[in-house]
C-alpha atoms as an extended CHARMM CRD file, in Angstrom:
* protein
*
        75  EXT
         1         1  MET       CA             19.1750000000      -13.3640000000       13.2990000000  PROA      1               0.0000000000
         2         2  VAL       CA             16.8370000000      -10.3550000000       13.1020000000  PROA      2               0.0000000000
         3         3  ASP       CA             13.6700000000      -10.2840000000       15.1910000000  PROA      3               0.0000000000
         4         4  PRO       CA             10.6260000000      -10.3610000000       12.8130000000  PROA      4               0.0000000000
         5         5  GLU       CA              8.9400000000       -7.5060000000       14.6970000000  PROA      5               0.0000000000
         6         6  GLU       CA             12.0890000000       -5.3960000000       14.4840000000  PROA      6               0.0000000000
         7         7  GLN       CA             12.3850000000       -6.1430000000       10.7510000000  PROA      7               0.0000000000
         8         8  ALA       CA              8.7260000000       -5.1400000000       10.2250000000  PROA      8               0.0000000000
         9         9  GLY       CA              9.3810000000       -1.8440000000       12.0260000000  PROA      9               0.0000000000
        10        10  GLN       CA             12.4210000000       -1.1430000000        9.8500000000  PROA      10              0.0000000000
        11        11  ASP       CA             10.4640000000       -1.9330000000        6.6640000000  PROA      11              0.0000000000
        12        12  ARG       CA              7.6230000000        0.3560000000        7.7590000000  PROA      12              0.0000000000
        13        13  ALA       CA             10.0680000000        3.1910000000        8.5100000000  PROA      13              0.0000000000
        14        14  ARG       CA             11.5770000000        2.8650000000        5.0090000000  PROA      14              0.0000000000
        15        15  LYS       CA              8.1370000000        3.0910000000        3.3820000000  PROA      15              0.0000000000
        16        16  GLU       CA              7.0140000000        6.2660000000        5.1630000000  PROA      16              0.0000000000
        17        17  ARG       CA              6.9720000000        9.3850000000        3.0210000000  PROA      17              0.0000000000
        18        18  LYS       CA              9.4300000000       12.0840000000        4.0560000000  PROA      18              0.0000000000
        19        19  SER       CA              8.2750000000       15.6690000000        4.5200000000  PROA      19              0.0000000000
        20        20  ILE       CA             10.4320000000       18.6770000000        3.6910000000  PROA      20              0.0000000000
        21        21  LEU       CA              9.9280000000       22.4050000000        3.7210000000  PROA      21              0.0000000000
        22        22  LEU       CA             10.5880000000       23.9070000000        0.3020000000  PROA      22              0.0000000000
        23        23  ARG       CA             10.8070000000       27.6520000000       -0.1950000000  PROA      23              0.0000000000
        24        24  LEU       CA             10.0840000000       28.8010000000       -3.7370000000  PROA      24              0.0000000000
        25        25  ASP       CA              9.8480000000       32.1260000000       -5.4800000000  PROA      25              0.0000000000
        26        26  PRO       CA              6.1200000000       32.8310000000       -5.9850000000  PROA      26              0.0000000000
        27        27  ALA       CA              6.5230000000       32.9090000000       -9.7840000000  PROA      27              0.0000000000
        28        28  VAL       CA              8.2410000000       29.4910000000       -9.7520000000  PROA      28              0.0000000000
        29        29  HSD       CA              5.5040000000       28.1080000000       -7.5020000000  PROA      29              0.0000000000
        30        30  GLU       CA              2.7950000000       29.4410000000       -9.8050000000  PROA      30              0.0000000000
        31        31  ALA       CA              4.4640000000       28.0010000000      -12.9220000000  PROA      31              0.0000000000
        32        32  LEU       CA              4.9500000000       24.5960000000      -11.2780000000  PROA      32              0.0000000000
        33        33  ALA       CA              1.3670000000       24.5540000000       -9.9930000000  PROA      33              0.0000000000
        34        34  LYS       CA              0.0270000000       25.3090000000      -13.4810000000  PROA      34              0.0000000000
        35        35  TRP       CA              2.2420000000       22.6240000000      -15.0370000000  PROA      35              0.0000000000
        36        36  ALA       CA              1.0940000000       20.0930000000      -12.4170000000  PROA      36              0.0000000000
        37        37  ALA       CA             -2.5670000000       20.9750000000      -13.0320000000  PROA      37              0.0000000000
        38        38  ASP       CA             -2.0770000000       20.5880000000      -16.7910000000  PROA      38              0.0000000000
        39        39  ASP       CA             -0.7830000000       17.0390000000      -16.1400000000  PROA      39              0.0000000000
        40        40  LEU       CA             -3.5670000000       16.3050000000      -13.5910000000  PROA      40              0.0000000000
        41        41  ARG       CA             -1.0290000000       15.9160000000      -10.7770000000  PROA      41              0.0000000000
        42        42  SER       CA             -0.7270000000       17.4730000000       -7.3710000000  PROA      42              0.0000000000
        43        43  LEU       CA              2.0810000000       19.9830000000       -7.0340000000  PROA      43              0.0000000000
        44        44  ASN       CA              3.8480000000       17.6350000000       -4.6150000000  PROA      44              0.0000000000
        45        45  ALA       CA              3.6480000000       14.6690000000       -7.0130000000  PROA      45              0.0000000000
        46        46  HSD       CA              4.8540000000       16.8280000000       -9.8890000000  PROA      46              0.0000000000
        47        47  ILE       CA              7.8760000000       18.0930000000       -7.9600000000  PROA      47              0.0000000000
        48        48  GLU       CA              8.7330000000       14.5010000000       -6.9990000000  PROA      48              0.0000000000
        49        49  LEU       CA              8.4320000000       13.4380000000      -10.6540000000  PROA      49              0.0000000000
        50        50  LEU       CA             10.7900000000       16.2440000000      -11.7270000000  PROA      50              0.0000000000
        51        51  LEU       CA             13.2930000000       15.3420000000       -9.0060000000  PROA      51              0.0000000000
        52        52  ARG       CA             13.2270000000       11.6410000000       -9.9440000000  PROA      52              0.0000000000
        53        53  ASP       CA             13.7750000000       12.5380000000      -13.6200000000  PROA      53              0.0000000000
        54        54  ALA       CA             16.7250000000       14.7500000000      -12.6640000000  PROA      54              0.0000000000
        55        55  LEU       CA             18.2280000000       11.9520000000      -10.5240000000  PROA      55              0.0000000000
        56        56  ARG       CA             17.8280000000        9.4330000000      -13.3480000000  PROA      56              0.0000000000
        57        57  LYS       CA             19.3670000000       11.7750000000      -15.9430000000  PROA      57              0.0000000000
        58        58  SER       CA             22.3640000000       12.4660000000      -13.6900000000  PROA      58              0.0000000000
        59        59  GLY       CA             23.0370000000        8.7560000000      -13.1560000000  PROA      59              0.0000000000
        60        60  ARG       CA             21.7980000000        8.8340000000       -9.5710000000  PROA      60              0.0000000000
        61        61  ASP       CA             18.6580000000        6.7430000000      -10.0970000000  PROA      61              0.0000000000
        62        62  VAL       CA             17.1220000000        5.4070000000       -6.8870000000  PROA      62              0.0000000000
        63        63  LYS       CA             15.0240000000        2.3660000000       -6.0870000000  PROA      63              0.0000000000
        64        64  ALA       CA             11.7860000000        3.9990000000       -4.9880000000  PROA      64              0.0000000000
        65        65  ALA       CA              8.1410000000        3.0440000000       -5.0220000000  PROA      65              0.0000000000
        66        66  PRO       CA              6.4430000000        4.0330000000       -8.2740000000  PROA      66              0.0000000000
        67        67  ILE       CA              4.5300000000        7.2850000000       -8.4360000000  PROA      67              0.0000000000
        68        68  ARG       CA              0.7780000000        6.8760000000       -8.7740000000  PROA      68              0.0000000000
        69        69  ARG       CA             -0.5570000000        7.5890000000      -12.2500000000  PROA      69              0.0000000000
        70        70  PRO       CA             -1.9550000000       11.1160000000      -12.8180000000  PROA      70              0.0000000000
        71        71  GLY       CA             -5.6520000000       11.8040000000      -12.4470000000  PROA      71              0.0000000000
        72        72  ARG       CA             -8.2720000000       10.6630000000      -10.0230000000  PROA      72              0.0000000000
        73        73  PRO       CA             -8.0040000000        7.1830000000       -8.5150000000  PROA      73              0.0000000000
        74        74  LYS       CA            -10.5000000000        4.6510000000       -9.8370000000  PROA      74              0.0000000000
        75        75  ALA       CA            -13.4940000000        4.1700000000       -7.5410000000  PROA      75              0.0000000000
């Protein structure tokens, strides 16, 4: 049987966002940033959206938390 505190720690670790360093050509960065701004998304959220779409299209869909809708959060 799993200790409830240990299980809570494992669940929390799974929910944490992962950070990566991504090196991009400046022109690619600029184009992505403009595209993200056009869709009212942060560059990070837009890159994640593109990666999720690519995973889904290649048959490698993952069970991940949904991405927040574009735009400002409601007050």
